[in-house]
N, C-alpha and C positions, 0 to 999 in steps of 0.2 A: 743519445743521452740528453742533448740540449732540448729536443722536442718533448721528452718526458718531463723535464723541468718546467718547460713552458706550459704544458698541459696541467701539471699539478699546481703551478702558481696561478693559472687562470681559473682553475676550479676553486681554489681557496679564496680568491679575491672577487669572484663573480657573485654579485648580489642580485636577488630578485626583489622587485618591489612587493611590499606586503599589501595585499588587497584588503580593504576595509569595508565593512557593512556600513553604508551611510546612515542607516536608521539607528544603529547602536554605537557606532564608532569602535566596534570590536573587530579584531583581525579575523579574516576568513580562514578556515581550515584549508590547508594546501590541497589544490585540485578539487575543491567542492564549492558550493554556493551557500554553505552554512558557516556562521561565525562560531567563535569559541563558546558563546553563550547558548548555542543551540537554535539560533534564529536564522531563518532563511534570508538571503540577500534582499535588502530593501524593507525588511520587516523587523519589528522588535516585539517583545512581549507586550508592550504598551499598545501596540497597533490593534490588538484584539480586544482591548477594553473600551467600552463605550462610556467615555467620561461625560458626555453631554446628557445622559439620561439620569434622572433622579427618581427614586422610589416615590417621592412626593408628587411627581407629575401625574401619576395614574390614580392616586388615592390621597385625598386630603380630608382628614377628619374635622377640620375647622369649618368646612362649608356644608354641614349637614342640613 
């Protein structure tokens, strides 16, 4: 009976560290490499956007 109490107590007090996607700071879904936002570990939705490109780089109507 004492061992049963110890097992139940340890199961209730045992905490697992929450793994976090460093790119989004969102927690990962347990036993996966996908965060709760649907991003793979190390990536965010912003990772796929090219912020350095502007539509004015390829076409400039002021230089005709």
